[in-house]
CHARMM internal coordinates of N, CA and C (Angstrom, degrees):
IC EDIT
DIST 1 N 1 CA 1.4445
DIST 1 CA 1 C 1.5216
ANGL 1 N 1 CA 1 C 110.88
DIST 1 C 2 N 1.3180
ANGL 1 CA 1 C 2 N 116.52
DIHE 1 N 1 CA 1 C 2 N -30.36
DIST 2 N 2 CA 1.4564
ANGL 1 C 2 N 2 CA 120.23
DIHE 1 CA 1 C 2 N 2 CA -178.49
DIST 2 CA 2 C 1.5179
ANGL 2 N 2 CA 2 C 113.09
DIHE 1 C 2 N 2 CA 2 C -61.95
DIST 2 C 3 N 1.3061
ANGL 2 CA 2 C 3 N 117.48
DIHE 2 N 2 CA 2 C 3 N -24.94
DIST 3 N 3 CA 1.4631
ANGL 2 C 3 N 3 CA 120.53
DIHE 2 CA 2 C 3 N 3 CA 178.91
DIST 3 CA 3 C 1.5204
ANGL 3 N 3 CA 3 C 112.52
DIHE 2 C 3 N 3 CA 3 C -85.17
DIST 3 C 4 N 1.3324
ANGL 3 CA 3 C 4 N 116.63
DIHE 3 N 3 CA 3 C 4 N -19.86
DIST 4 N 4 CA 1.4600
ANGL 3 C 4 N 4 CA 120.72
DIHE 3 CA 3 C 4 N 4 CA -176.59
DIST 4 CA 4 C 1.5250
ANGL 4 N 4 CA 4 C 111.24
DIHE 3 C 4 N 4 CA 4 C -90.48
DIST 4 C 5 N 1.3380
ANGL 4 CA 4 C 5 N 117.25
DIHE 4 N 4 CA 4 C 5 N -44.96
DIST 5 N 5 CA 1.4603
ANGL 4 C 5 N 5 CA 122.13
DIHE 4 CA 4 C 5 N 5 CA -174.15
DIST 5 CA 5 C 1.5155
ANGL 5 N 5 CA 5 C 111.84
DIHE 4 C 5 N 5 CA 5 C -99.13
DIST 5 C 6 N 1.3463
ANGL 5 CA 5 C 6 N 115.87
DIHE 5 N 5 CA 5 C 6 N 157.71
DIST 6 N 6 CA 1.4606
ANGL 5 C 6 N 6 CA 119.91
DIHE 5 CA 5 C 6 N 6 CA 169.83
DIST 6 CA 6 C 1.5212
ANGL 6 N 6 CA 6 C 107.38
DIHE 5 C 6 N 6 CA 6 C -70.26
DIST 6 C 7 N 1.3083
ANGL 6 CA 6 C 7 N 117.26
DIHE 6 N 6 CA 6 C 7 N 165.95
DIST 7 N 7 CA 1.4638
ANGL 6 C 7 N 7 CA 121.62
DIHE 6 CA 6 C 7 N 7 CA -178.95
DIST 7 CA 7 C 1.5340
ANGL 7 N 7 CA 7 C 110.99
DIHE 6 C 7 N 7 CA 7 C -58.28
DIST 7 C 8 N 1.3363
ANGL 7 CA 7 C 8 N 116.65
DIHE 7 N 7 CA 7 C 8 N -42.65
DIST 8 N 8 CA 1.4629
ANGL 7 C 8 N 8 CA 121.14
DIHE 7 CA 7 C 8 N 8 CA -178.79
DIST 8 CA 8 C 1.5276
ANGL 8 N 8 CA 8 C 111.57
DIHE 7 C 8 N 8 CA 8 C -63.24
DIST 8 C 9 N 1.3259
ANGL 8 CA 8 C 9 N 117.10
DIHE 8 N 8 CA 8 C 9 N -44.91
DIST 9 N 9 CA 1.4645
ANGL 8 C 9 N 9 CA 121.13
DIHE 8 CA 8 C 9 N 9 CA 179.91
DIST 9 CA 9 C 1.5249
ANGL 9 N 9 CA 9 C 110.17
DIHE 8 C 9 N 9 CA 9 C -68.39
DIST 9 C 10 N 1.3299
ANGL 9 CA 9 C 10 N 118.08
DIHE 9 N 9 CA 9 C 10 N -38.40
DIST 10 N 10 CA 1.4577
ANGL 9 C 10 N 10 CA 121.44
DIHE 9 CA 9 C 10 N 10 CA 177.83
DIST 10 CA 10 C 1.5287
ANGL 10 N 10 CA 10 C 110.70
DIHE 9 C 10 N 10 CA 10 C -61.52
DIST 10 C 11 N 1.3231
ANGL 10 CA 10 C 11 N 117.71
DIHE 10 N 10 CA 10 C 11 N -43.49
DIST 11 N 11 CA 1.4601
ANGL 10 C 11 N 11 CA 120.60
DIHE 10 CA 10 C 11 N 11 CA 178.61
DIST 11 CA 11 C 1.5256
ANGL 11 N 11 CA 11 C 111.20
DIHE 10 C 11 N 11 CA 11 C -65.30
DIST 11 C 12 N 1.3405
ANGL 11 CA 11 C 12 N 117.21
DIHE 11 N 11 CA 11 C 12 N -38.61
DIST 12 N 12 CA 1.4536
ANGL 11 C 12 N 12 CA 120.32
DIHE 11 CA 11 C 12 N 12 CA 176.90
DIST 12 CA 12 C 1.5307
ANGL 12 N 12 CA 12 C 109.93
DIHE 11 C 12 N 12 CA 12 C -64.55
DIST 12 C 13 N 1.3223
ANGL 12 CA 12 C 13 N 117.41
DIHE 12 N 12 CA 12 C 13 N -41.29
DIST 13 N 13 CA 1.4567
ANGL 12 C 13 N 13 CA 121.76
DIHE 12 CA 12 C 13 N 13 CA 177.68
DIST 13 CA 13 C 1.5250
ANGL 13 N 13 CA 13 C 110.66
DIHE 12 C 13 N 13 CA 13 C -61.66
DIST 13 C 14 N 1.3251
ANGL 13 CA 13 C 14 N 117.94
DIHE 13 N 13 CA 13 C 14 N -43.86
DIST 14 N 14 CA 1.4609
ANGL 13 C 14 N 14 CA 121.49
DIHE 13 CA 13 C 14 N 14 CA 179.92
DIST 14 CA 14 C 1.5332
ANGL 14 N 14 CA 14 C 111.21
DIHE 13 C 14 N 14 CA 14 C -62.46
DIST 14 C 15 N 1.3430
ANGL 14 CA 14 C 15 N 117.40
DIHE 14 N 14 CA 14 C 15 N -41.40
DIST 15 N 15 CA 1.4663
ANGL 14 C 15 N 15 CA 120.19
DIHE 14 CA 14 C 15 N 15 CA 177.84
DIST 15 CA 15 C 1.5247
ANGL 15 N 15 CA 15 C 110.21
DIHE 14 C 15 N 15 CA 15 C -63.14
DIST 15 C 16 N 1.3274
ANGL 15 CA 15 C 16 N 116.67
DIHE 15 N 15 CA 15 C 16 N -44.38
DIST 16 N 16 CA 1.4538
ANGL 15 C 16 N 16 CA 121.07
DIHE 15 CA 15 C 16 N 16 CA -179.35
DIST 16 CA 16 C 1.5248
ANGL 16 N 16 CA 16 C 110.53
DIHE 15 C 16 N 16 CA 16 C -67.32
DIST 16 C 17 N 1.3380
ANGL 16 CA 16 C 17 N 117.19
DIHE 16 N 16 CA 16 C 17 N -38.57
DIST 17 N 17 CA 1.4553
ANGL 16 C 17 N 17 CA 121.75
DIHE 16 CA 16 C 17 N 17 CA 179.59
DIST 17 CA 17 C 1.5296
ANGL 17 N 17 CA 17 C 110.47
DIHE 16 C 17 N 17 CA 17 C -63.10
DIST 17 C 18 N 1.3291
ANGL 17 CA 17 C 18 N 117.41
DIHE 17 N 17 CA 17 C 18 N -38.77
DIST 18 N 18 CA 1.4585
ANGL 17 C 18 N 18 CA 121.52
DIHE 17 CA 17 C 18 N 18 CA 178.62
DIST 18 CA 18 C 1.5336
ANGL 18 N 18 CA 18 C 111.16
DIHE 17 C 18 N 18 CA 18 C -66.58
DIST 18 C 19 N 1.3323
ANGL 18 CA 18 C 19 N 117.23
DIHE 18 N 18 CA 18 C 19 N -33.48
DIST 19 N 19 CA 1.4602
ANGL 18 C 19 N 19 CA 121.76
DIHE 18 CA 18 C 19 N 19 CA -178.71
DIST 19 CA 19 C 1.5325
ANGL 19 N 19 CA 19 C 112.47
DIHE 18 C 19 N 19 CA 19 C -64.41
DIST 19 C 20 N 1.3349
ANGL 19 CA 19 C 20 N 117.65
DIHE 19 N 19 CA 19 C 20 N -19.53
DIST 20 N 20 CA 1.4667
ANGL 19 C 20 N 20 CA 120.59
DIHE 19 CA 19 C 20 N 20 CA -178.10
DIST 20 CA 20 C 1.5177
ANGL 20 N 20 CA 20 C 111.01
DIHE 19 C 20 N 20 CA 20 C -56.90
DIST 20 C 21 N 1.3198
ANGL 20 CA 20 C 21 N 117.77
DIHE 20 N 20 CA 20 C 21 N -24.28
DIST 21 N 21 CA 1.4600
ANGL 20 C 21 N 21 CA 121.57
DIHE 20 CA 20 C 21 N 21 CA 178.86
DIST 21 CA 21 C 1.5258
ANGL 21 N 21 CA 21 C 111.86
DIHE 20 C 21 N 21 CA 21 C -66.37
DIST 21 C 22 N 1.3244
ANGL 21 CA 21 C 22 N 117.21
DIHE 21 N 21 CA 21 C 22 N -17.19
DIST 22 N 22 CA 1.4626
ANGL 21 C 22 N 22 CA 121.85
DIHE 21 CA 21 C 22 N 22 CA -178.55
DIST 22 CA 22 C 1.5212
ANGL 22 N 22 CA 22 C 112.27
DIHE 21 C 22 N 22 CA 22 C -94.77
DIST 22 C 23 N 1.3348
ANGL 22 CA 22 C 23 N 117.95
DIHE 22 N 22 CA 22 C 23 N 2.91
DIST 23 N 23 CA 1.4592
ANGL 22 C 23 N 23 CA 121.97
DIHE 22 CA 22 C 23 N 23 CA -175.47
DIST 23 CA 23 C 1.5242
ANGL 23 N 23 CA 23 C 111.43
DIHE 22 C 23 N 23 CA 23 C -106.47
DIST 23 C 24 N 1.3256
ANGL 23 CA 23 C 24 N 115.24
DIHE 23 N 23 CA 23 C 24 N 147.84
DIST 24 N 24 CA 1.4519
ANGL 23 C 24 N 24 CA 122.39
DIHE 23 CA 23 C 24 N 24 CA 173.89
DIST 24 CA 24 C 1.5327
ANGL 24 N 24 CA 24 C 107.29
DIHE 23 C 24 N 24 CA 24 C -123.48
DIST 24 C 25 N 1.3277
ANGL 24 CA 24 C 25 N 117.55
DIHE 24 N 24 CA 24 C 25 N 123.67
DIST 25 N 25 CA 1.4599
ANGL 24 C 25 N 25 CA 123.04
DIHE 24 CA 24 C 25 N 25 CA -179.68
DIST 25 CA 25 C 1.5212
ANGL 25 N 25 CA 25 C 109.63
DIHE 24 C 25 N 25 CA 25 C -103.88
DIST 25 C 26 N 1.3353
ANGL 25 CA 25 C 26 N 116.54
DIHE 25 N 25 CA 25 C 26 N 131.21
DIST 26 N 26 CA 1.4579
ANGL 25 C 26 N 26 CA 121.62
DIHE 25 CA 25 C 26 N 26 CA 179.18
DIST 26 CA 26 C 1.5253
ANGL 26 N 26 CA 26 C 108.76
DIHE 25 C 26 N 26 CA 26 C -130.14
DIST 26 C 27 N 1.3349
ANGL 26 CA 26 C 27 N 116.92
DIHE 26 N 26 CA 26 C 27 N 121.56
DIST 27 N 27 CA 1.4606
ANGL 26 C 27 N 27 CA 121.62
DIHE 26 CA 26 C 27 N 27 CA 177.73
DIST 27 CA 27 C 1.5252
ANGL 27 N 27 CA 27 C 108.44
DIHE 26 C 27 N 27 CA 27 C -68.38
DIST 27 C 28 N 1.3405
ANGL 27 CA 27 C 28 N 116.10
DIHE 27 N 27 CA 27 C 28 N 123.15
DIST 28 N 28 CA 1.4552
ANGL 27 C 28 N 28 CA 121.17
DIHE 27 CA 27 C 28 N 28 CA -176.78
DIST 28 CA 28 C 1.5239
ANGL 28 N 28 CA 28 C 110.86
DIHE 27 C 28 N 28 CA 28 C -102.74
DIST 28 C 29 N 1.3408
ANGL 28 CA 28 C 29 N 115.83
DIHE 28 N 28 CA 28 C 29 N -41.04
DIST 29 N 29 CA 1.4627
ANGL 28 C 29 N 29 CA 120.58
DIHE 28 CA 28 C 29 N 29 CA -174.11
DIST 29 CA 29 C 1.5220
ANGL 29 N 29 CA 29 C 108.54
DIHE 28 C 29 N 29 CA 29 C -152.72
DIST 29 C 30 N 1.3416
ANGL 29 CA 29 C 30 N 115.33
DIHE 29 N 29 CA 29 C 30 N 146.37
DIST 30 N 30 CA 1.4635
ANGL 29 C 30 N 30 CA 119.11
DIHE 29 CA 29 C 30 N 30 CA 179.80
DIST 30 CA 30 C 1.5173
ANGL 30 N 30 CA 30 C 109.29
DIHE 29 C 30 N 30 CA 30 C -150.02
DIST 30 C 31 N 1.3349
ANGL 30 CA 30 C 31 N 115.91
DIHE 30 N 30 CA 30 C 31 N 139.13
DIST 31 N 31 CA 1.4540
ANGL 30 C 31 N 31 CA 120.87
DIHE 30 CA 30 C 31 N 31 CA 171.89
DIST 31 CA 31 C 1.5248
ANGL 31 N 31 CA 31 C 107.81
DIHE 30 C 31 N 31 CA 31 C -138.29
DIST 31 C 32 N 1.3236
ANGL 31 CA 31 C 32 N 117.26
DIHE 31 N 31 CA 31 C 32 N -164.54
DIST 32 N 32 CA 1.4671
ANGL 31 C 32 N 32 CA 120.08
DIHE 31 CA 31 C 32 N 32 CA -175.87
DIST 32 CA 32 C 1.5222
ANGL 32 N 32 CA 32 C 113.12
DIHE 31 C 32 N 32 CA 32 C -66.21
DIST 32 C 33 N 1.3359
ANGL 32 CA 32 C 33 N 118.01
DIHE 32 N 32 CA 32 C 33 N -27.22
DIST 33 N 33 CA 1.4662
ANGL 32 C 33 N 33 CA 120.50
DIHE 32 CA 32 C 33 N 33 CA -173.36
DIST 33 CA 33 C 1.5217
ANGL 33 N 33 CA 33 C 114.83
DIHE 32 C 33 N 33 CA 33 C -113.63
DIST 33 C 34 N 1.3420
ANGL 33 CA 33 C 34 N 118.33
DIHE 33 N 33 CA 33 C 34 N -19.30
DIST 34 N 34 CA 1.4624
ANGL 33 C 34 N 34 CA 120.52
DIHE 33 CA 33 C 34 N 34 CA -174.64
DIST 34 CA 34 C 1.5250
ANGL 34 N 34 CA 34 C 112.47
DIHE 33 C 34 N 34 CA 34 C -138.06
DIST 34 C 35 N 1.3162
ANGL 34 CA 34 C 35 N 115.78
DIHE 34 N 34 CA 34 C 35 N 151.25
DIST 35 N 35 CA 1.4566
ANGL 34 C 35 N 35 CA 123.64
DIHE 34 CA 34 C 35 N 35 CA 168.39
DIST 35 CA 35 C 1.5158
ANGL 35 N 35 CA 35 C 106.74
DIHE 34 C 35 N 35 CA 35 C -124.22
DIST 35 C 36 N 1.3258
ANGL 35 CA 35 C 36 N 117.01
DIHE 35 N 35 CA 35 C 36 N 132.66
DIST 36 N 36 CA 1.4619
ANGL 35 C 36 N 36 CA 121.90
DIHE 35 CA 35 C 36 N 36 CA 178.65
DIST 36 CA 36 C 1.5253
ANGL 36 N 36 CA 36 C 108.52
DIHE 35 C 36 N 36 CA 36 C -115.14
DIST 36 C 37 N 1.3294
ANGL 36 CA 36 C 37 N 115.75
DIHE 36 N 36 CA 36 C 37 N 130.33
DIST 37 N 37 CA 1.4578
ANGL 36 C 37 N 37 CA 122.27
DIHE 36 CA 36 C 37 N 37 CA -178.69
DIST 37 CA 37 C 1.5256
ANGL 37 N 37 CA 37 C 110.37
DIHE 36 C 37 N 37 CA 37 C -120.57
DIST 37 C 38 N 1.3227
ANGL 37 CA 37 C 38 N 115.86
DIHE 37 N 37 CA 37 C 38 N 146.02
DIST 38 N 38 CA 1.4605
ANGL 37 C 38 N 38 CA 122.03
DIHE 37 CA 37 C 38 N 38 CA 168.67
DIST 38 CA 38 C 1.5200
ANGL 38 N 38 CA 38 C 105.08
DIHE 37 C 38 N 38 CA 38 C -96.81
DIST 38 C 39 N 1.3154
ANGL 38 CA 38 C 39 N 116.95
DIHE 38 N 38 CA 38 C 39 N 127.61
DIST 39 N 39 CA 1.4509
ANGL 38 C 39 N 39 CA 122.05
DIHE 38 CA 38 C 39 N 39 CA -178.07
DIST 39 CA 39 C 1.5260
ANGL 39 N 39 CA 39 C 108.39
DIHE 38 C 39 N 39 CA 39 C -114.44
DIST 39 C 40 N 1.3198
ANGL 39 CA 39 C 40 N 115.74
DIHE 39 N 39 CA 39 C 40 N 121.91
DIST 40 N 40 CA 1.4645
ANGL 39 C 40 N 40 CA 121.79
DIHE 39 CA 39 C 40 N 40 CA 178.50
DIST 40 CA 40 C 1.5221
ANGL 40 N 40 CA 40 C 108.16
DIHE 39 C 40 N 40 CA 40 C -108.15
DIST 40 C 41 N 1.3352
ANGL 40 CA 40 C 41 N 115.66
DIHE 40 N 40 CA 40 C 41 N 129.78
DIST 41 N 41 CA 1.4592
ANGL 40 C 41 N 41 CA 120.84
DIHE 40 CA 40 C 41 N 41 CA 179.77
DIST 41 CA 41 C 1.5293
ANGL 41 N 41 CA 41 C 108.73
DIHE 40 C 41 N 41 CA 41 C -117.49
DIST 41 C 42 N 1.3282
ANGL 41 CA 41 C 42 N 116.00
DIHE 41 N 41 CA 41 C 42 N 122.07
DIST 42 N 42 CA 1.4636
ANGL 41 C 42 N 42 CA 120.19
DIHE 41 CA 41 C 42 N 42 CA 175.02
DIST 42 CA 42 C 1.5223
ANGL 42 N 42 CA 42 C 108.62
DIHE 41 C 42 N 42 CA 42 C -79.23
DIST 42 C 43 N 1.3160
ANGL 42 CA 42 C 43 N 116.60
DIHE 42 N 42 CA 42 C 43 N 113.01
DIST 43 N 43 CA 1.4550
ANGL 42 C 43 N 43 CA 121.42
DIHE 42 CA 42 C 43 N 43 CA -179.55
DIST 43 CA 43 C 1.5275
ANGL 43 N 43 CA 43 C 109.95
DIHE 42 C 43 N 43 CA 43 C -89.42
DIST 43 C 44 N 1.3073
ANGL 43 CA 43 C 44 N 116.21
DIHE 43 N 43 CA 43 C 44 N -50.64
DIST 44 N 44 CA 1.4612
ANGL 43 C 44 N 44 CA 124.98
DIHE 43 CA 43 C 44 N 44 CA 177.30
DIST 44 CA 44 C 1.5289
ANGL 44 N 44 CA 44 C 106.84
DIHE 43 C 44 N 44 CA 44 C -143.58
DIST 44 C 45 N 1.3191
ANGL 44 CA 44 C 45 N 117.96
DIHE 44 N 44 CA 44 C 45 N 166.15
DIST 45 N 45 CA 1.4706
ANGL 44 C 45 N 45 CA 118.02
DIHE 44 CA 44 C 45 N 45 CA 175.18
DIST 45 CA 45 C 1.5340
ANGL 45 N 45 CA 45 C 110.34
DIHE 44 C 45 N 45 CA 45 C -55.68
DIST 45 C 46 N 1.3020
ANGL 45 CA 45 C 46 N 116.27
DIHE 45 N 45 CA 45 C 46 N 123.84
DIST 46 N 46 CA 1.4611
ANGL 45 C 46 N 46 CA 121.66
DIHE 45 CA 45 C 46 N 46 CA -180.00
DIST 46 CA 46 C 1.5118
ANGL 46 N 46 CA 46 C 114.75
DIHE 45 C 46 N 46 CA 46 C 84.76
DIST 46 C 47 N 1.3415
ANGL 46 CA 46 C 47 N 118.36
DIHE 46 N 46 CA 46 C 47 N -3.35
DIST 47 N 47 CA 1.4616
ANGL 46 C 47 N 47 CA 121.75
DIHE 46 CA 46 C 47 N 47 CA -179.37
DIST 47 CA 47 C 1.5221
ANGL 47 N 47 CA 47 C 109.03
DIHE 46 C 47 N 47 CA 47 C -119.03
DIST 47 C 48 N 1.3304
ANGL 47 CA 47 C 48 N 115.92
DIHE 47 N 47 CA 47 C 48 N 119.61
DIST 48 N 48 CA 1.4560
ANGL 47 C 48 N 48 CA 121.63
DIHE 47 CA 47 C 48 N 48 CA -178.93
DIST 48 CA 48 C 1.5171
ANGL 48 N 48 CA 48 C 109.47
DIHE 47 C 48 N 48 CA 48 C -128.33
DIST 48 C 49 N 1.3341
ANGL 48 CA 48 C 49 N 117.16
DIHE 48 N 48 CA 48 C 49 N 134.73
DIST 49 N 49 CA 1.4526
ANGL 48 C 49 N 49 CA 122.29
DIHE 48 CA 48 C 49 N 49 CA 174.13
DIST 49 CA 49 C 1.5201
ANGL 49 N 49 CA 49 C 108.45
DIHE 48 C 49 N 49 CA 49 C -103.44
DIST 49 C 50 N 1.3238
ANGL 49 CA 49 C 50 N 115.83
DIHE 49 N 49 CA 49 C 50 N 141.03
DIST 50 N 50 CA 1.4636
ANGL 49 C 50 N 50 CA 121.19
DIHE 49 CA 49 C 50 N 50 CA 179.92
DIST 50 CA 50 C 1.5291
ANGL 50 N 50 CA 50 C 109.71
DIHE 49 C 50 N 50 CA 50 C -109.95
DIST 50 C 51 N 1.3284
ANGL 50 CA 50 C 51 N 115.30
DIHE 50 N 50 CA 50 C 51 N 139.97
DIST 51 N 51 CA 1.4613
ANGL 50 C 51 N 51 CA 122.30
DIHE 50 CA 50 C 51 N 51 CA 175.95
DIST 51 CA 51 C 1.5205
ANGL 51 N 51 CA 51 C 107.88
DIHE 50 C 51 N 51 CA 51 C -136.15
DIST 51 C 52 N 1.3094
ANGL 51 CA 51 C 52 N 115.32
DIHE 51 N 51 CA 51 C 52 N 164.71
DIST 52 N 52 CA 1.4577
ANGL 51 C 52 N 52 CA 121.06
DIHE 51 CA 51 C 52 N 52 CA 176.00
DIST 52 CA 52 C 1.5229
ANGL 52 N 52 CA 52 C 108.22
DIHE 51 C 52 N 52 CA 52 C -121.24
DIST 52 C 53 N 1.3155
ANGL 52 CA 52 C 53 N 116.11
DIHE 52 N 52 CA 52 C 53 N 131.80
DIST 53 N 53 CA 1.4591
ANGL 52 C 53 N 53 CA 122.56
DIHE 52 CA 52 C 53 N 53 CA 179.02
DIST 53 CA 53 C 1.5150
ANGL 53 N 53 CA 53 C 108.24
DIHE 52 C 53 N 53 CA 53 C -119.87
DIST 53 C 54 N 1.3310
ANGL 53 CA 53 C 54 N 116.48
DIHE 53 N 53 CA 53 C 54 N 132.44
DIST 54 N 54 CA 1.4604
ANGL 53 C 54 N 54 CA 121.61
DIHE 53 CA 53 C 54 N 54 CA 178.26
DIST 54 CA 54 C 1.5226
ANGL 54 N 54 CA 54 C 108.27
DIHE 53 C 54 N 54 CA 54 C -121.15
DIST 54 C 55 N 1.3282
ANGL 54 CA 54 C 55 N 115.60
DIHE 54 N 54 CA 54 C 55 N 127.73
DIST 55 N 55 CA 1.4661
ANGL 54 C 55 N 55 CA 121.34
DIHE 54 CA 54 C 55 N 55 CA 176.23
DIST 55 CA 55 C 1.5185
ANGL 55 N 55 CA 55 C 108.42
DIHE 54 C 55 N 55 CA 55 C -104.42
DIST 55 C 56 N 1.3187
ANGL 55 CA 55 C 56 N 116.09
DIHE 55 N 55 CA 55 C 56 N 119.04
DIST 56 N 56 CA 1.4679
ANGL 55 C 56 N 56 CA 122.80
DIHE 55 CA 55 C 56 N 56 CA 176.37
DIST 56 CA 56 C 1.5279
ANGL 56 N 56 CA 56 C 106.61
DIHE 55 C 56 N 56 CA 56 C -89.07
DIST 56 C 57 N 1.3239
ANGL 56 CA 56 C 57 N 116.37
DIHE 56 N 56 CA 56 C 57 N 105.88
DIST 57 N 57 CA 1.4774
ANGL 56 C 57 N 57 CA 121.12
DIHE 56 CA 56 C 57 N 57 CA -175.51
DIST 57 CA 57 C 1.5228
ANGL 57 N 57 CA 57 C 112.10
DIHE 56 C 57 N 57 CA 57 C -65.22
DIST 57 C 58 N 1.3335
ANGL 57 CA 57 C 58 N 117.66
DIHE 57 N 57 CA 57 C 58 N -39.24
DIST 58 N 58 CA 1.4609
ANGL 57 C 58 N 58 CA 120.92
DIHE 57 CA 57 C 58 N 58 CA -178.36
DIST 58 CA 58 C 1.5262
ANGL 58 N 58 CA 58 C 111.83
DIHE 57 C 58 N 58 CA 58 C -64.01
DIST 58 C 59 N 1.3204
ANGL 58 CA 58 C 59 N 116.39
DIHE 58 N 58 CA 58 C 59 N -45.18
DIST 59 N 59 CA 1.4662
ANGL 58 C 59 N 59 CA 120.99
DIHE 58 CA 58 C 59 N 59 CA -179.41
DIST 59 CA 59 C 1.5247
ANGL 59 N 59 CA 59 C 111.76
DIHE 58 C 59 N 59 CA 59 C -86.50
DIST 59 C 60 N 1.3481
ANGL 59 CA 59 C 60 N 116.96
DIHE 59 N 59 CA 59 C 60 N -11.43
DIST 60 N 60 CA 1.4651
ANGL 59 C 60 N 60 CA 123.59
DIHE 59 CA 59 C 60 N 60 CA -175.36
DIST 60 CA 60 C 1.5239
ANGL 60 N 60 CA 60 C 111.03
DIHE 59 C 60 N 60 CA 60 C 53.67
DIST 60 C 61 N 1.3465
ANGL 60 CA 60 C 61 N 115.56
DIHE 60 N 60 CA 60 C 61 N 48.79
DIST 61 N 61 CA 1.4594
ANGL 60 C 61 N 61 CA 122.42
DIHE 60 CA 60 C 61 N 61 CA 179.28
DIST 61 CA 61 C 1.5154
ANGL 61 N 61 CA 61 C 108.86
DIHE 60 C 61 N 61 CA 61 C -132.11
DIST 61 C 62 N 1.3306
ANGL 61 CA 61 C 62 N 115.67
DIHE 61 N 61 CA 61 C 62 N 153.94
DIST 62 N 62 CA 1.4575
ANGL 61 C 62 N 62 CA 121.76
DIHE 61 CA 61 C 62 N 62 CA 177.77
DIST 62 CA 62 C 1.5192
ANGL 62 N 62 CA 62 C 109.17
DIHE 61 C 62 N 62 CA 62 C -119.48
DIST 62 C 63 N 1.3169
ANGL 62 CA 62 C 63 N 115.20
DIHE 62 N 62 CA 62 C 63 N 144.87
DIST 63 N 63 CA 1.4562
ANGL 62 C 63 N 63 CA 122.10
DIHE 62 CA 62 C 63 N 63 CA 179.68
DIST 63 CA 63 C 1.5159
ANGL 63 N 63 CA 63 C 107.88
DIHE 62 C 63 N 63 CA 63 C -130.55
DIST 63 C 64 N 1.3270
ANGL 63 CA 63 C 64 N 116.31
DIHE 63 N 63 CA 63 C 64 N 135.03
DIST 64 N 64 CA 1.4591
ANGL 63 C 64 N 64 CA 120.95
DIHE 63 CA 63 C 64 N 64 CA -178.04
DIST 64 CA 64 C 1.5203
ANGL 64 N 64 CA 64 C 110.18
DIHE 63 C 64 N 64 CA 64 C -117.30
DIST 64 C 65 N 1.3261
ANGL 64 CA 64 C 65 N 116.04
DIHE 64 N 64 CA 64 C 65 N 147.37
DIST 65 N 65 CA 1.4562
ANGL 64 C 65 N 65 CA 120.75
DIHE 64 CA 64 C 65 N 65 CA 179.86
DIST 65 CA 65 C 1.5275
ANGL 65 N 65 CA 65 C 112.67
DIHE 64 C 65 N 65 CA 65 C -63.30
DIST 65 C 66 N 1.3329
ANGL 65 CA 65 C 66 N 118.14
DIHE 65 N 65 CA 65 C 66 N -21.31
DIST 66 N 66 CA 1.4680
ANGL 65 C 66 N 66 CA 120.21
DIHE 65 CA 65 C 66 N 66 CA 179.81
DIST 66 CA 66 C 1.5275
ANGL 66 N 66 CA 66 C 112.09
DIHE 65 C 66 N 66 CA 66 C -81.18
DIST 66 C 67 N 1.3326
ANGL 66 CA 66 C 67 N 117.42
DIHE 66 N 66 CA 66 C 67 N -13.63
DIST 67 N 67 CA 1.4705
ANGL 66 C 67 N 67 CA 123.41
DIHE 66 CA 66 C 67 N 67 CA -179.00
DIST 67 CA 67 C 1.5307
ANGL 67 N 67 CA 67 C 113.06
DIHE 66 C 67 N 67 CA 67 C 63.08
DIST 67 C 68 N 1.3474
ANGL 67 CA 67 C 68 N 116.80
DIHE 67 N 67 CA 67 C 68 N 21.89
DIST 68 N 68 CA 1.4610
ANGL 67 C 68 N 68 CA 120.98
DIHE 67 CA 67 C 68 N 68 CA -179.49
DIST 68 CA 68 C 1.5135
ANGL 68 N 68 CA 68 C 112.98
DIHE 67 C 68 N 68 CA 68 C -61.55
DIST 68 C 69 N 1.3284
ANGL 68 CA 68 C 69 N 117.09
DIHE 68 N 68 CA 68 C 69 N -40.62
DIST 69 N 69 CA 1.4584
ANGL 68 C 69 N 69 CA 119.15
DIHE 68 CA 68 C 69 N 69 CA -178.85
DIST 69 CA 69 C 1.5234
ANGL 69 N 69 CA 69 C 110.92
DIHE 68 C 69 N 69 CA 69 C -68.26
DIST 69 C 70 N 1.3251
ANGL 69 CA 69 C 70 N 116.85
DIHE 69 N 69 CA 69 C 70 N -42.42
DIST 70 N 70 CA 1.4533
ANGL 69 C 70 N 70 CA 121.02
DIHE 69 CA 69 C 70 N 70 CA 179.91
DIST 70 CA 70 C 1.5357
ANGL 70 N 70 CA 70 C 111.08
DIHE 69 C 70 N 70 CA 70 C -65.07
DIST 70 C 71 N 1.3356
ANGL 70 CA 70 C 71 N 116.78
DIHE 70 N 70 CA 70 C 71 N -35.17
DIST 71 N 71 CA 1.4582
ANGL 70 C 71 N 71 CA 121.23
DIHE 70 CA 70 C 71 N 71 CA -176.48
DIST 71 CA 71 C 1.5271
ANGL 71 N 71 CA 71 C 112.89
DIHE 70 C 71 N 71 CA 71 C -83.75
DIST 71 C 72 N 1.3517
ANGL 71 CA 71 C 72 N 116.30
DIHE 71 N 71 CA 71 C 72 N -49.04
DIST 72 N 72 CA 1.4565
ANGL 71 C 72 N 72 CA 121.64
DIHE 71 CA 71 C 72 N 72 CA -174.59
DIST 72 CA 72 C 1.5255
ANGL 72 N 72 CA 72 C 114.09
DIHE 71 C 72 N 72 CA 72 C -100.27
DIST 72 C 73 N 1.3298
ANGL 72 CA 72 C 73 N 116.78
DIHE 72 N 72 CA 72 C 73 N -20.60
DIST 73 N 73 CA 1.4526
ANGL 72 C 73 N 73 CA 119.37
DIHE 72 CA 72 C 73 N 73 CA -175.37
DIST 73 CA 73 C 1.5188
ANGL 73 N 73 CA 73 C 112.20
DIHE 72 C 73 N 73 CA 73 C 83.94
DIST 73 C 74 N 1.3287
ANGL 73 CA 73 C 74 N 116.14
DIHE 73 N 73 CA 73 C 74 N 8.61
DIST 74 N 74 CA 1.4601
ANGL 73 C 74 N 74 CA 122.55
DIHE 73 CA 73 C 74 N 74 CA 179.60
DIST 74 CA 74 C 1.5235
ANGL 74 N 74 CA 74 C 106.58
DIHE 73 C 74 N 74 CA 74 C -125.13
DIST 74 C 75 N 1.3297
ANGL 74 CA 74 C 75 N 117.85
DIHE 74 N 74 CA 74 C 75 N 123.59
DIST 75 N 75 CA 1.4759
ANGL 74 C 75 N 75 CA 118.21
DIHE 74 CA 74 C 75 N 75 CA -179.90
DIST 75 CA 75 C 1.5277
ANGL 75 N 75 CA 75 C 110.50
DIHE 74 C 75 N 75 CA 75 C -67.49
DIST 75 C 76 N 1.3348
ANGL 75 CA 75 C 76 N 115.86
DIHE 75 N 75 CA 75 C 76 N 142.73
DIST 76 N 76 CA 1.4727
ANGL 75 C 76 N 76 CA 118.65
DIHE 75 CA 75 C 76 N 76 CA 176.33
DIST 76 CA 76 C 1.5049
ANGL 76 N 76 CA 76 C 107.15
DIHE 75 C 76 N 76 CA 76 C -72.71
END
COOR INIT
IC SEED 1 N 1 CA 1 C
IC BUILD
């Protein structure tokens, strides 16, 4: 990754990658073309944020309700 991203983007990616430990993914719905997940993020003790993630199997792409990937280029 160090060869692909600038130092600043690599550090942002590493911070975001570490945050994955705070997320819980739950499969909500699945069909032949899509998988839908409920994503829970522990922000603080007693505070949880909810997001929705959809995986398009045909296009092999994921889309999140927070639009983090579209905005930053890094999936939440």
